[in-house]
N, C-alpha and C positions, 0 to 999 in steps of 0.2 A: 875519783868517783867510781862507785861499784856499778857494774853493768846490770841491766834488767835481767839478763840471762843468769848472772850469778845470784841475784836476789831470788829468782825463781828456783834455782837449785837449793838454796837455803830454806825456802818455804816447804821443802819436803820434810824438814826436821823442826821447823817453827813456822806455822802457817801465817803468822802475822809479821814475818821478818821485814824489816825496813831499814833503809839506808839513813845514815846521819853523818855529820861531819862537825868537827870542832878543832880549832887551831891548826887547820890544814891537814888533819889526819882523818881518814875515812874509817867509819865504824858501821857495823850492822847490828841493830837491836834485834834480839832473838827472844821474844816473850815465850814463857812456858816451854823452854827447851827441855826435852826428855833427856835425862842423864843415864849413863851406863848402869847396868844392874849392880846393886849393892850400895848405891849412893843414897844418902839421906840429906835433903829431900830427894825424891825421885825426879823432880823437875824444878827448874828455877829460871828466872829471867837471866839472860846473858847478854853480854856486849862484846862482840868480836872486833878487836882493834886491828886494822889491816896495814898499819904503818908503824914506824919505829916509835917506841915509847918506853921510858924507864930502863933503857939499856937492852931492850929486846926488839927483834925485828917485827914482832906482832905479839898480841896478847889476847887472852880470853878472860873477861871479867864476869863475875857473878853478882847477883843481888844479895847474896849471903855466902858465908863459908859453907862448903860442901864436905860432908864426911864420906869417905870412900874406903875401900878395902886397904888401900895404901895411903898412909898419912902423907900430906903434902905440906910444903913450906909456904904458908900464906903470907908472902912478903908484901903484898899489896892490900892494904886495909883502909877502908873508908876513902878510897881514891875518888875524888869528885870529877865526874865527867857527865856532860849533858844534864847538869842540875840534879844528879843522883849520886849516891855513894855506892862504890863497887868494891869487890874483893877479887884478888887474883893470886894464884899460886905460881911459884917459880917453875917455869917450864919453857923450853925452847922448841918452837916449831920452825921448820925450814922456811926461808923467805922464797918468794916467787911461786907459791902454790896458788891454785884457785881458792877463793874463799871457803868453799865447802871442804876442800882438802885441808886447809889451815885449821878449820873447826875440828875436823876428825883427828888431826894430829894433836891438838890440845886436849881433846877428850880422852885420848889414849892414856893420859896420866891418871885418870880416875878409874881405870879398869883394874 
């Protein structure tokens, strides 16, 4: 379960951030997340996975593939979570971080 304090931290970057869970894994839905400069689109819905999934300690999924200055390996395509299809690039963020720190670590790949 994601604490209220951590959800509030995430609301600084996505005002409607809310917790969700599926299959024993905690997620945070981040509607209209603003992406780093140079990304197309400039914002997208995102889903922060805070537990192990697909061989990663955590993952950041997007509602669509994002174009950034540095091309990414989009190895997660049409991944069905919480009744939606999501996309994720291959990127490892350290385990054990606060959710906001995990999000920042994943977004570094788009800079």
